[in-house]
Each structure stands twice: as C-alpha cells, then as structure tokens.
N, C-alpha and C positions, 0 to 999 in steps of 0.2 A: 275306737278312736274317740277321744273327748274333744268337744267343741267348746271353747271357753271365751272366744272373742268373735266379734263381727267379721273380722278378716278370715278367720278359720271357717266360719259358717259360709262366707262368700265363696271361698275356695271349694268347700264341700259341695255346695249347690251347683257351682260351675261344672264340677266333675260329673254330677248327676245329669245336668243338661247336656253335656257333651256325650255321655253314654246314650241318653235318649235320642239325640239327633243321629248318632251312628246307627242305632237300632231302627230308626224311622226309615232309613234308606230301604231296608228289607221289608219293613212293616207296610209301607205304602205300596210296594210292588206286590206283596201278597194280598193286600186289600183290593188293589186294582184287579188282580186275577180272580178274586172271589166275588167281585161285583157282578150283578146280573144285567144292569143297564149300562149303555154306552156313557150316559151322563155321569154316573158314579165312577165308572172305570176311568174316564178322562180326568175326573177331579183328582184321583190319586196318581195317575201316571204323569200328570202335568206338574207334580209337586217335587220331583226329584232334583231338578236344577236349583230350585229354591232351597231345598234341604242341604245341598252341597254348599251353597253360599252361607247358610246359617252355620254350618260346621266350620267353614273358613273364618267366619267372624269370631266364633268361640276360640278357635286356635290363635287368632290375633290377640285376643284378650289374655290367653295364657302367655303368649309371647311378651306382652306388656308387663306381666308379672315376673318375667324371666324364668318361667317354669315350662317344662315339657307338658303338652296336653295329656291329661290322664282322664280315663273314664271310670266312673264309679256307679255301679248298679244301684237301683232303688226298688224297693218292694212295689211301689206304685207302677213303675214302668214294667216290672216283671209281670205284674197282674194284667196289664194291657196286652203284653205279648202273649200271655196265657189265653186271654180272651180271643185274640186273633187266631191262635193255634186251634182253639176249640171251634171257632166259627168256620174256618176253612175246611174242616172235616165233616161238617154237618150238611146234609142234603135238606134244602128248603126251597119253597117256591120263590121265584125271582123277587117279588116285592118284599118278602121277609128277609131274603138274603141281603138285599141292598140296605135294609134297615139295620141289620147286624153290622154290616161294613161301616155304615155311617156312624153308628153308635160307637164303635171301636175307634174310628177316626176322631170323633168329637172328644172322646175321653182322652185321647192322646194330646189333642190341641189344648184342652183345658189344663192338662198336667203341665205342658210346656208354658202356658201363660202364667200359671200359678208360680212355677219356679222362676220365671223371668220377672214377675212382679216382686218376688222376694229378693232377687239379685239387684233389681233397680233400687229397691228401698235400701238395701245394705250398701249399694254403691253410692247412694246419696249420703248416707251416714258416714261412710269412709272417705268421702270427698274424692272419689276416683275421677280420673281424667274424663273430659267430655268425650274422647274417642271411645272409651269403654262404655259409657252410658249410651252413646249413639249406636254402637254395635248391638247392645242389649235391646234398645228400643226398636231397632230395625227388625230383630228377630221376633219381638213381641207383636209388632204390627203385622208381620207376615203370618204368624200363628193365629192371630185374631181374625185376619182376613180369611184364612182357610176355614176356621170355625164358622164364620158367618156364611160362607158358601155352603157348607154342609147343613147348617141350620135352615138355610133357605130351601134346600131340596126337601128336607123333612117337613118344613112348614107347607110347601106346595102340595106335598102328598097328603098331609093332614087335612087340608081345606078342600080337597077334591070332592 
C-alpha cells in the first residue's frame, strides 16, 4: 500500500495503534504471569481496564471517520511480541525475570507513545476535531504514565 497523503498516513498509523492495543490485552496478561514480584505483576494486571478504554477511544476515532475499526500489524509490535514470547519461556532468577518483563513493557509503551505522537502531529496538520485529538491525548497520557511507573521500579532497583 502506498501512502501519499497525511490522511492516509494517519489512517495507517491508527490501524497500527489499534492492532497494538488489541495485542496488549494478551501481552500484559502474559507479562503479569511472567513477573517474579508482586509489584511488577500488579503493574501489568492493573492495566487491562485502561487498555480496554484505549481501544474504545480508538474505535470512536474510526467511527468519526465513518470507517470500521481495522487492525494493521507492525514489525515493531511483532518484535515486542516476539520478545515477550522469548522471555516467558526462559528460566531466570526473579530479579532478572522482572527486568525482562519491565523492559518488554517499556518497549511497548514507548512504541505506543511514538505512534500517538505521530498521530497527534498529523491530526493537528489535518485539523481534525478536538474530540479526536482529546482521545489521542488521553491514550498518550496513559501510556506515558504506565512508562513512568515502570521506569520508577527500574530506577529504584538500580539505586539499591
């Protein structure tokens, strides 16, 4: 598929974000199961409701464009899923297992934030409605907050 306009790029990236969020429902469950500590496990189990709302926001954006929600895979997301699949099958001491889980979670949140930054930029250029921008900004704020929580755990462990 060729992308020649900002609108086409916006739609493509929205489909990638939608795919990522759908995958995240399983990803976070798997990361929670792979976590060694209660703190890291709770971080990922507590994110499901938020992810469902993020999916709902994306679906509302598709609705505003008058299109059915469509997911489009991305090599980056596929790589994150491959990382998760590799780490859940590896035996490792608890502290190392948590670091793997957190690393994978942080890669995911950074991917989401990057796609959302692009969508917000394109949305501004395309003069999209404030409701679309608000939905995207809400998802970005939640992804950023999740990343900050993960980074805080890593930082606490680094400075022990």
